[in-house]
C-alpha positions as CSV (number, residue, x, y, z in Angstrom):
1,M,-35.1,5.5,-6.2
2,T,-32.5,2.6,-6.4
3,P,-30.3,2.7,-3.4
4,K,-26.6,3.4,-3.7
5,K,-24.8,0.2,-2.7
6,I,-21.4,0.1,-1.0
7,G,-19.7,-3.3,-1.0
8,I,-16.6,-4.6,0.7
9,L,-14.6,-7.5,-0.8
10,F,-12.5,-9.3,1.8
11,G,-10.9,-12.6,2.7
12,K,-10.1,-14.1,6.2
13,E,-10.3,-10.8,8.1
14,R,-13.5,-10.2,10.0
15,S,-13.4,-7.4,12.5
16,F,-12.9,-4.5,10.1
17,P,-15.2,-5.6,7.2
18,M,-18.1,-6.3,9.6
19,A,-17.6,-3.1,11.6
20,F,-17.3,-1.1,8.3
21,I,-20.6,-2.4,7.1
22,E,-22.3,-1.9,10.4
23,A,-20.9,1.7,10.7
24,I,-22.4,2.7,7.3
25,N,-25.8,1.1,7.9
26,R,-25.9,2.5,11.5
27,K,-25.6,6.1,10.1
28,N,-28.9,5.4,8.3
29,I,-28.3,7.7,5.4
30,S,-31.3,7.7,3.1
31,G,-30.6,5.8,-0.1
32,I,-27.2,4.3,1.0
33,V,-26.7,0.7,2.1
34,A,-23.6,-1.4,2.7
35,E,-23.0,-5.2,2.4
36,P,-20.4,-7.8,1.7
37,V,-19.8,-8.0,-2.0
38,R,-21.5,-11.0,-3.6
39,I,-20.3,-12.4,-6.9
40,D,-22.2,-15.2,-8.7
41,K,-21.0,-14.5,-12.2
42,V,-18.7,-12.0,-14.0
43,V,-19.7,-11.2,-17.6
44,Q,-17.6,-8.8,-19.7
45,G,-18.9,-5.3,-19.7
46,E,-21.7,-5.9,-17.2
47,P,-22.0,-3.7,-14.1
48,S,-21.3,-5.1,-10.7
49,G,-24.4,-3.5,-9.1
50,Y,-22.2,-1.6,-6.6
51,D,-21.5,2.1,-6.7
52,V,-18.5,1.7,-4.4
53,I,-16.4,-1.3,-3.5
54,I,-13.7,-1.4,-0.9
55,D,-11.1,-4.0,-1.9
56,R,-9.3,-5.8,0.8
57,I,-8.2,-9.1,-0.9
58,S,-7.7,-8.8,-4.7
59,Q,-3.9,-8.6,-4.2
60,D,-4.1,-12.3,-3.3
61,V,-6.9,-13.4,-5.7
62,P,-6.3,-12.7,-9.5
63,F,-10.0,-13.5,-10.2
64,Y,-11.1,-10.7,-7.9
65,R,-8.7,-8.3,-9.5
66,A,-10.2,-9.0,-12.9
67,Y,-13.7,-8.7,-11.5
68,L,-12.8,-5.3,-10.0
69,K,-11.3,-4.0,-13.2
70,N,-14.6,-4.9,-15.0
71,A,-16.6,-3.2,-12.3
72,A,-14.5,-0.1,-12.5
73,L,-14.9,0.0,-16.3
74,C,-18.6,-0.1,-15.8
75,G,-18.5,2.9,-13.3
76,T,-17.9,1.4,-9.8
77,A,-15.7,3.5,-7.6
78,V,-13.2,0.8,-6.5
79,I,-11.0,1.7,-3.5
80,N,-8.2,1.3,-4.4
81,N,-7.9,1.8,-8.1
82,P,-7.3,-1.8,-9.4
83,F,-5.5,-0.7,-12.5
84,W,-2.9,1.3,-10.6
85,W,-2.6,-1.3,-7.9
86,S,-1.8,-3.9,-10.5
87,A,1.0,-1.7,-11.9
88,D,2.5,-0.4,-8.6
89,E,5.3,-1.9,-6.5
90,K,7.7,-0.9,-3.8
91,F,10.8,0.0,-5.9
92,F,8.8,2.3,-8.2
93,N,7.4,4.0,-5.0
94,N,10.9,4.6,-3.8
95,C,11.9,6.0,-7.2
96,L,8.9,8.3,-7.2
97,A,9.7,9.5,-3.7
98,T,13.2,10.7,-4.9
99,R,11.4,12.9,-7.5
100,I,8.8,14.4,-5.2
101,G,11.2,15.3,-2.3
102,V,10.4,12.6,0.2
103,P,13.4,11.1,2.0
104,V,13.7,7.4,1.5
105,P,16.5,4.8,2.4
106,K,19.1,4.2,-0.3
107,T,17.6,1.3,-2.3
108,V,18.5,-1.0,-5.2
109,I,16.6,-3.7,-7.0
110,L,18.1,-7.1,-7.7
111,P,17.3,-9.7,-10.3
112,S,16.0,-13.0,-8.9
113,R,18.5,-15.5,-7.8
114,E,16.9,-18.2,-9.9
115,L,15.7,-17.9,-13.5
116,P,12.0,-17.0,-14.0
117,P,9.8,-19.7,-15.6
118,D,10.3,-20.2,-19.3
119,T,13.6,-18.4,-19.4
120,S,17.3,-19.5,-19.8
121,D,20.7,-17.9,-19.6
122,Q,20.1,-16.7,-23.2
123,S,17.2,-14.5,-21.9
124,F,19.6,-12.3,-19.9
125,Q,22.1,-11.1,-22.5
126,N,21.5,-7.5,-21.4
127,L,22.3,-8.2,-17.8
128,A,25.9,-8.0,-16.6
129,Y,27.2,-11.0,-14.7
130,P,28.3,-10.7,-12.0
131,L,26.6,-7.4,-11.1
132,D,28.7,-4.6,-9.7
133,W,28.3,-5.9,-6.2
134,G,31.0,-3.7,-4.8
135,S,29.3,-0.5,-5.8
136,I,25.9,-1.8,-4.7
137,F,27.2,-2.6,-1.2
138,N,29.0,0.7,-1.0
139,Y,25.8,2.5,-1.9
140,T,23.5,0.8,0.6
141,G,26.1,0.0,3.3
142,F,25.7,-2.6,6.0
143,P,23.6,-3.5,7.9
144,A,21.0,-3.5,5.2
145,Y,17.6,-5.0,4.7
146,M,16.6,-7.3,1.8
147,K,12.9,-7.8,1.1
148,P,10.7,-8.5,-2.0
149,F,10.0,-5.6,-4.3
150,A,6.3,-6.4,-4.2
151,G,4.1,-7.8,-1.5
152,G,4.1,-7.2,2.2
153,G,3.4,-8.6,5.6
154,W,7.1,-8.8,6.7
155,K,7.5,-12.0,4.5
156,N,10.9,-12.9,3.2
157,V,12.6,-10.0,5.0
158,Y,16.3,-10.3,6.0
159,K,18.6,-8.1,8.0
160,L,22.1,-8.5,6.6
161,H,25.4,-7.5,8.3
162,N,27.9,-8.1,5.5
163,A,28.5,-9.3,1.9
164,E,28.9,-12.9,2.9
165,E,25.6,-12.9,4.7
166,F,24.0,-11.3,1.7
167,Y,25.2,-14.0,-0.7
168,Q,24.0,-16.7,1.6
169,K,20.5,-15.2,2.1
170,H,20.0,-14.1,-1.5
171,G,20.7,-17.7,-2.4
172,E,17.5,-18.7,-0.5
173,T,15.2,-16.3,-2.3
174,G,14.4,-18.4,-5.4
175,Q,12.5,-16.5,-8.1
176,L,11.7,-13.5,-5.9
177,V,12.8,-10.1,-7.1
178,M,14.4,-8.4,-4.1
179,L,15.3,-5.0,-2.8
180,L,18.5,-4.2,-0.9
181,Q,17.9,-1.2,1.3
182,E,19.9,0.9,3.7
183,E,19.1,0.4,7.4
184,I,17.6,3.5,8.9
185,I,18.6,3.5,12.6
186,F,15.6,5.4,14.0
187,S,14.7,7.1,17.2
188,E,11.0,7.1,16.5
189,Y,8.8,5.1,14.1
190,Y,5.3,5.8,12.9
191,R,2.6,4.0,10.9
192,C,0.2,6.4,9.3
193,Y,-3.3,5.7,7.8
194,C,-4.3,7.8,4.9
195,I,-7.9,7.6,3.7
196,G,-9.3,9.6,0.8
197,G,-6.1,11.4,0.3
198,K,-7.0,13.8,3.1
199,Y,-7.7,11.9,6.4
200,V,-4.5,11.0,8.2
201,R,-4.0,9.2,11.5
202,I,-0.4,9.0,12.7
203,M,0.2,6.1,15.1
204,S,3.4,5.6,17.2
205,Y,4.7,2.1,16.2
206,E,7.6,0.0,17.4
207,P,8.4,-2.6,14.7
208,R,11.0,-4.2,16.9
209,N,8.3,-5.3,19.4
210,P,6.4,-8.6,19.0
211,H,3.5,-8.2,16.6
212,H,0.8,-7.7,19.2
213,L,2.8,-5.0,21.0
214,R,3.9,-2.9,18.0
215,Y,1.4,-0.1,18.7
216,H,2.7,0.1,22.3
217,A,5.5,2.7,21.8
218,D,7.0,5.0,24.3
219,F,7.3,8.0,22.0
220,A,4.9,10.5,20.5
221,P,5.4,13.2,17.9
222,S,5.7,16.9,18.7
223,A,3.2,19.2,17.0
224,E,5.9,20.2,14.5
225,R,6.8,16.6,13.7
226,L,3.1,15.7,13.4
227,Q,2.6,18.4,10.8
228,Q,5.8,17.4,8.9
229,M,4.7,13.8,8.7
230,T,1.2,14.6,7.8
231,E,2.4,16.6,4.8
232,I,4.7,13.7,3.7
233,V,1.8,11.2,4.0
234,L,-0.5,13.4,2.0
235,R,2.1,14.1,-0.7
236,I,2.9,10.4,-1.2
237,N,-0.7,9.4,-1.5
238,A,-1.6,12.3,-3.8
239,W,1.1,11.2,-6.2
240,L,0.3,7.5,-6.0
241,G,-3.5,8.0,-6.0
242,Y,-4.4,5.6,-3.2
243,D,-7.7,6.1,-1.4
244,F,-6.7,3.8,1.4
245,N,-3.1,3.2,2.3
246,T,-0.6,3.2,5.1
247,V,2.8,5.0,5.2
248,E,5.6,3.9,7.6
249,L,8.0,6.7,8.6
250,A,11.3,6.2,10.5
251,V,12.8,9.3,12.1
252,R,16.6,9.5,11.9
253,D,18.3,12.7,13.1
254,G,15.0,14.6,13.0
255,I,14.2,13.5,9.4
256,P,11.2,11.2,8.7
257,Y,12.2,8.6,6.1
258,A,9.4,6.8,4.2
259,I,10.2,3.1,4.7
260,D,7.1,1.4,3.3
261,F,4.3,3.1,1.6
262,C,2.7,0.6,-0.7
263,N,0.1,-0.9,1.6
264,P,-3.3,-0.6,-0.3
265,A,-4.9,-3.3,1.9
266,P,-3.4,-2.3,5.3
267,D,-3.9,-4.2,8.5
268,A,-7.0,-2.8,10.2
269,E,-7.9,-5.7,12.6
270,R,-9.0,-4.7,16.0
271,T,-6.5,-7.1,17.7
272,S,-3.6,-5.7,15.7
273,V,-4.1,-1.9,15.8
274,G,-5.9,-1.4,19.1
275,E,-9.3,-0.1,19.9
276,D,-8.8,3.6,19.3
277,N,-7.1,3.2,16.0
278,F,-9.6,0.6,14.9
279,N,-12.5,2.9,15.7
280,W,-10.9,5.7,13.8
281,V,-10.2,3.6,10.6
282,V,-13.7,2.1,10.7
283,E,-15.5,5.4,11.0
284,T,-13.3,7.3,8.6
285,A,-13.4,4.6,5.9
286,A,-17.2,4.5,6.3
287,D,-17.6,8.2,6.0
288,Y,-15.3,8.3,3.0
289,A,-17.1,5.4,1.3
290,I,-20.4,7.3,1.8
291,E,-18.8,10.5,0.3
292,R,-17.8,8.4,-2.8
293,A,-21.2,6.8,-3.1
294,I,-22.9,10.3,-3.0
295,A,-20.5,11.6,-5.6
296,H,-20.8,8.6,-7.8
297,Q,-22.0,9.2,-11.4
298,D,-23.4,6.4,-13.5
299,G,-21.6,5.7,-16.8
300,T,-18.4,7.6,-16.0
301,D,-15.0,6.8,-14.6
302,N,-15.3,7.0,-10.8
303,L,-11.8,5.9,-9.9
304,T,-9.0,8.0,-8.3
305,W,-6.0,8.6,-10.4
306,G,-2.8,9.8,-8.8
307,E,-0.7,12.9,-9.8
308,Y,2.0,10.7,-11.3
309,L,-0.4,9.4,-14.0
310,K,-2.1,12.7,-14.4
311,H,1.2,14.4,-15.1
312,G,2.2,11.7,-17.5
313,V,-1.0,12.1,-19.5
314,Q,-0.5,15.8,-19.6
315,H,3.2,15.5,-20.6
316,R,4.3,17.6,-17.7
317,H,7.6,17.5,-15.9
318,F,8.0,17.0,-12.1
């Protein structure tokens, strides 16, 4: 019998991919092997040779994203769904959260400060100029955070204290499309892994600390808060359809606000997350990849599709 192959596609990171492969192969499950994905050619409509692929890098490499879409079309269970990942971004996630009962900061999206390539002033006849800045600022309030509507890693993130500071910093953002977001002054903050839409690990997190100390926080959730946050994390990922994601929750006045929940290749390096969290994410991701390999069926769609798309196809209301 041909073995079921689990591959992981990755870039510069090393500790998680290598530990993930080792964990699967150490379990020594008959007919299942894991390895780094190897690509020597990509021909339209030809299978990849993998039953499951964990994607850790295609957000930065368009060639890999195209490879994964072809692999998925030929039956590979790609984690995460490359079609949805290509369409998703942070502003949509916030919009969806408002429809599924998840508290989020007040957020608006802004056109880029500079014109996109191959456009001119004539391309924006539908856009008011200037925007209704007064209403925007009244809605979000100050201090506020400005950050790109897509992407991650705390790049191009600004804390703004007034309108003058906003205009100055927005002038530095070039062709980036930015979000302006209410500041949530929190008493507790959590970063939550969600794997397979069912396995959740809630980690105390202090984003105000230096990067290497962010998982050293002096608070922990009560049992009630833990259950509340677990339900929020599961609801978000059920609607988005991510197999592997992190959700960041900031607690203000006893209410967890979802701050950032579009992280389909979340940090899982041992030096970042700490030994206990690292071991959990490695073992849980390995077990889930094995589940998906066992469930894999040749010649069918083996992707995960979220409730938002399922409801859209079925013409249902929220």
